[in-house]
LOVEX-149398 format. One record per residue (C-alpha): y, x, z. Coordinates in steps of 0.5 Angstrom, whole numbers, plus 500, padded with zeros to 3 digits. Layout:
% residues N
YXZ;...
This chain:
% residues 899
500500500;507502498;512503504;518499503;525500506;526495512;531490510;537487514;535480513;535477520;531470522;538467525;543469519;540472513;544478509;543477502;542483498;546481492;552483488;559480487;559474482;564478479;560484478;560486470;553490471;547486469;543493472;546492479;544485479;537486477;537491483;540486487;534481485;529487487;532488494;532481495;524481493;523487498;526483504;521477503;518477509;510475511;507472517;506479520;514479520;515473523;510474529;508479534;503480540;504486545;501487552;504490558;500493563;505494569;508488569;511485575;508478578;514473577;512469583;511462581;513457587;511450587;514445591;509446597;506453595;505459591;501461585;498468586;496473580;491474578;490467578;485464583;482457584;487456589;493457584;489452579;488447584;496447586;498447579;494441577;496437583;504439581;503437574;501431569;496432563;498435557;499429551;500432544;500429537;495431532;497431524;496423524;501423530;496420534;497421542;491425545;490427552;488434552;482435557;483442561;491443559;496442564;503443564;510444569;517442566;522448568;525443573;518443577;517451579;521457580;520464578;523468585;521475584;528479583;524484578;522479573;529478569;530485568;522486566;523479561;529483558;524488556;520483553;526480549;528487546;521488543;521481540;528482538;527488534;520486531;522480529;529482527;532477531;540477532;544479538;547472539;541468542;540465548;533464552;531458555;524457560;521451557;515450561;508453564;502451561;495452564;489451560;482451562;475449559;477443554;474439548;480439543;480445538;485447533;490441534;497443533;501443539;508439538;513444539;520443543;526440540;531445542;537445538;538451534;531454536;529460532;523462535;518461541;516466546;509465550;508470556;501470558;500472566;494475568;488471569;480471567;478466561;474466555;476463548;483460547;485464540;492462538;492461530;499462527;500460519;506461515;506459507;499458507;497465510;494464517;493470523;489469529;490472536;485473541;489474548;483474552;481481552;483485559;487478560;486479568;489486568;495485563;501481561;501479554;507476550;506473543;513471539;513467533;519464528;520457528;518456521;511458523;506453525;502454532;495452534;490453539;483453540;479451546;478455552;471456553;471458561;476460566;483459566;489461562;496461565;502462560;510461561;513458554;520460552;525458547;529463543;535459541;541462536;548461539;552456535;556461531;549464528;545457528;542456521;538449521;534452515;527455515;526462514;522461508;527456505;532462507;528467503;528462497;535461497;536468497;532470491;535464488;542466488;540473486;536470480;541466478;546471478;542476474;540470468;548469468;550476467;544478463;542472459;538475453;533479458;526480455;521481461;522484468;516486472;516487480;511492482;506490487;505493494;497493493;493495487;488490485;481491480;482487474;476482477;481480482;487479478;489472480;495469485;490467490;487474491;494477492;495480499;501481504;508482502;505481495;503474496;509472500;514474494;509470489;510464493;518465493;518466486;513460484;518456487;524458483;521460476;520453473;528451474;530458471;526457465;521463467;514464467;511468472;505472470;501478473;501484470;495489470;497496468;492500464;491508466;494511459;501511458;505514452;511518451;516517446;522521443;528516443;534519440;541517443;548520440;547527439;540528444;533526444;531522450;524522453;522515454;515513458;511507455;507503460;501499457;500492461;495486460;499480461;494475466;495468468;494468475;493461476;486462473;485469471;485468464;488474459;494472455;496478452;493485452;496492452;503490452;509495452;514496458;519501459;522503466;528499464;524493465;522495472;525491478;523496483;526503486;524509483;519511488;515505485;516508478;514515481;507512483;506509476;507516473;502519478;497514476;498514469;495522469;488519470;484520464;482514460;476510461;471511456;467505452;461506457;465505463;468498462;464494467;466500472;473500470;474492471;472494478;477499479;483498483;490499479;497498479;499491478;506487478;509480478;512479471;518474470;518472462;523467460;519462456;522463449;520470450;513469451;513468443;515475442;507476443;505472437;507477432;502480428;498486431;499484438;493483442;494475444;489470446;492464443;488459447;490462453;497462452;497455449;493453456;499456460;504452456;501446457;499447464;507448465;509442462;504438465;505441472;512437473;514434466;520430470;523436473;522441468;529443465;526447460;521442456;525443449;524451450;516450452;515445446;519450441;514455444;508451442;511450435;512457435;504458437;502453431;506457426;502463428;495460427;495464420;494470424;488468427;482462427;483457432;478455437;475448435;475446442;481448444;485446437;482439438;484438445;491441444;492436438;489430443;494433448;500433444;499425441;498423448;504426451;508423445;510430443;511428436;514434432;509438435;503433433;506433426;506441426;499442428;497437422;501440417;499447419;492444418;493441411;496447409;491452411;486448407;480443409;480443416;474438418;475439426;482437426;481431421;475429426;480429432;485425428;480420426;478419433;485418435;486412429;479409432;482409439;489406436;485401432;481398438;488396440;490393434;489386432;490386424;488393421;493391415;498392420;497399422;502404420;498410417;504414416;505415423;499420423;501424417;509423416;512429416;505433415;504431408;511433405;510440407;505441402;504439395;497442394;493435392;486438393;488440401;491433402;486429398;480433402;483432409;484425408;477424405;474427412;479422416;476416412;469418413;470418420;474412422;471405423;468401418;473396419;479400418;477404412;479399407;486399409;486406410;483407403;489403400;494408403;490414402;490413394;497411394;499418397;495422393;498418386;505420389;503427390;500428383;506424380;511428384;509435383;513439379;508442375;501440375;496445373;489444369;485445376;490439379;488435373;481436373;480435380;484428380;479426374;473428378;475425384;477418381;471418377;465422379;466423386;466416388;459415385;456421388;459419395;455413395;449416393;444419398;445426401;439429397;442426390;449429392;446436394;441436388;447434383;451440385;445444385;444442378;451443376;451450378;445451375;447449368;453453369;449459370;446458363;452457360;450449358;456446362;463449361;467449368;461448372;464452378;470448378;467441377;462443383;467446387;471439387;465435388;463440394;470439397;471432396;464430399;463436404;462432410;456428407;453434403;453438410;447439414;445434419;440434425;435430420;435436415;431440420;426435421;419436418;412440419;415446414;421449414;420451406;420444404;426441408;433439406;435445411;432450406;434447400;441447403;441455404;439455397;445451395;450456399;446462395;448458388;455457391;456464393;453467386;459463383;464466387;465459391;467462397;472456399;466451398;461455402;467455408;468448407;460446408;459451414;465448417;463441416;456443418;459445425;463439425;456434424;452438429;456440435;458433437;450432438;450438443;456436447;451435454;448442456;441438457;441436450;436439445;435434440;432439435;427442440;421439436;423443430;425450433;421453428;425451423;431452426;429460427;427460420;434457418;438462422;434468419;435465412;443464413;444470416;441474411;444470405;451471409;450479410;448480403;454477400;458480405;461473407;467473412;466471419;467464421;468461427;464455426;459459423;459463430;459457434;453454430;449461431;450461438;448454439;442454435;440461439;441459446;438452445;432453441;430461441;433464447;430458451;423460450;424467453;419467459;421468466;420475470;415474475;416474482;413479487;411476493;411480500;405483503;399479502;402472500;401469493;403463489;401456492;395453487;393447491;392440489;395437495;389434498;387436505;383442504;388444499;393444504;389449508;388453502;396454500;397456507;393461507;395463500;403463502;401467508;403475507;399477513;392474511;387478507;382473507;380466510;373462511;373455508;367450509;361451504;362443501;369445499;367451495;366447488;373444489;376451491;374454485;377450480;384451484;383459483;383463477;377467475;380473473;379478479;386476482;381473488;374474490;370469494;363470498;358466502;358468509;353465515;357465522;354469527;354463532;351458527;345460523;345454520;352453517;355457511;362459510;366460503;370466504;376467499;379474499;386476496;387482492;393485494;399485488;394483483;396476482;403480480;400485476;396479472;403475471;407481469;402483464;402475461;410476461;410482457;405479452;409473452;416476451;413481446;411475441;418471443;422478442;419478434;424472433;430476435;429482431;430479424;437477427;439484429;443487424;450489423;453482420;450478426;453483431;460482428;459475427;457474435;462479437;459485442;458481449;454475446;450479441;448483447;446477451;443473446;440477440;439484444;436480450;440485455;439481461;431480460;427485463;422489459;425487453;425492447;433490446;435492453;431498452;435500446;441498449;440503455;438509450;444507445;449503448;454504443;451505436;446499437;446494431;451498427;445501423;439498420;433499425;426500423;423494426;428489421;424486416;429485410;428489404;431496404;435494397;438488400;445491400;451487401;454489394;449486390;451479389;444477386;440471389;437473395;433466397;426465393;
């Protein structure tokens, strides 16, 4: 932890470390913000406990007796006779009599030892120094409390209502007891004080600020005696606000001035006291002063138009030469990962910060420079790196500036950034003063979608959210972006769901204004094919009762786009003709007829028997992709080689040979859109009876895409992950459990004698057991005859006429047999994964999923796991000896790869 300069801020009247409002220097203003954040106090600053071994006896005088110390039974009875039982309130404001707790008001007793006031002033001086209490205070003795064994634990004792009270001081007098811990909490942080230790010989003083919540646990035995004082600020220095509220006001003032004086600042970072591992980078895991600073900033960032993020510092830094005037200056660049501290998700990786963006003083930057000299971790140490501690900071980022991390080349996680902004808008939609800025930021993210491939599930959720929140401009921008990118089944499916939900609310389908879902989106593109194909997907997915009305509107839109286009190309004319004549006929045909028609058109084109065959096939595919794509029924059947799924792969091969990559992309996207909804539940396995066909299909498809060097698509990746995890990986056997000692697995059927058998088998200290001979036949049916157990007949020494059936265990043999069976089963299952172990599938799935789902990294004794251990970097980069593909199937060869 970094040592922090002591602050002059007091509990009574905080001294704001801020510049004058007329200060022209933004730099000075940010220094003021750093100072006010340094001065933020934690629970440790607002409470203190100290013991005094040589404290005098205050000599407590009651009306007719004295209380001796250490406390005796006579003193206990005297206090009970002189006072009433304590009544406290719990969180529901219900009165409770607290058993074992008695009190005397300050008018019911006296402290008559003349040495006590001077000693009390020593306690007060210690408290004033530790809690930074101002000099102008008064102390008032409030009450004397006696605790004995009680039943109410953890109740928050009602504090006194003394005007101007800024702190409480409890002096615990010598007595013998156990338990009675004191719980203090402040802004969600709790601290427990155990004052029972050495309580017979010491006087202890516990003080806490008025904004701290106090509670006590029950005393288990003995008696505890304490004097309670109120520390009150004199009228000239009274401040009614809480300490936490004053801290917020202090930071609020300096932060407002910084924004006023430096309105165009980009991002600032406040280095935290502690270091954290990447795995612990979340707001909930911040420690001490770091946590207190975050809670103060959290209260302020929304109203000032700021995001508050966590920054995780990378080990490596870069020094740049920056030319200023007539000399060069060295400038250090720090690499920082931006983290959403709420859910620990990564927003952007390796963002750059300069020293000018740090709020903290120079000693913090020196610490960074020292840590930056450590060598950078190698790729083999990434898991270890995630566990190592590194510097971290709280990042203040203006909401609009977050868009600067969207430019090409930045390592931005778009879905996490979208979620961050959405959560911010949802958190306080009425109080958020920067809604317009946040919406513009989301629109900027949508404009950047051309730099990456949106995740379908995140994209769908985003569109639904914009529609439900009535963010119409954002909704239209997303639809427009989808249409301009091409054919987007996922987005159109979402629009169809929205239309279906709205359709349920409408009594007349002819009254539906279809333009409200697309107006403003269609006008941004004049690509007739994109518009027509996307609208066709919507028509296919909406309810039958809505199709007629939607079709009329859709045809009018297509004709308008065709007529108003400045210059229609031959492709547009051909597309319009095919769509208006051939496509309607094929759309109502059976799926098999549709695919065979496309197949025959491409085949005739290869033979040069049909001019423009590729254009015709491409148009048909794009117009009928949802119907032409795979569905679950296509995988059914006793043989994959005669299934529609096999024929579909052959059709993809013909399309790729004809260089119809756009058609293949549309078909693969449509396949995922058709199959994914039927696997939404984690326990859904609709194709389990045909998992062999699934395995062969993935082999064929992976081989085809590899041979043609087809680009990695998100929809294809999700399809591979789904099929592998549900239908191939699920067949991986479980590693056997090795039981301790002589214990074995239960094998009984539940009958009376089998209950005894199972007790014997589970016992880790029994090697053999005798059973009655008449149960021998049944017991043999329950035990394997593979050498794991042996049995003999035995005649008891005390009964020559009886015969016993004795079962013997062979230690560890059961585990060895199960391990042998496991390895044999794993060998057969792993053969299904070997055909997927090649460069294309690794690039498609990305490293983590490839290692887990294909290389079986987490499966004990698997060949893939052994290969990863031996070659952790290069595995999958080269063709392995166990691959079954022909060595002449090279990506550069665009020949037919499917028999």
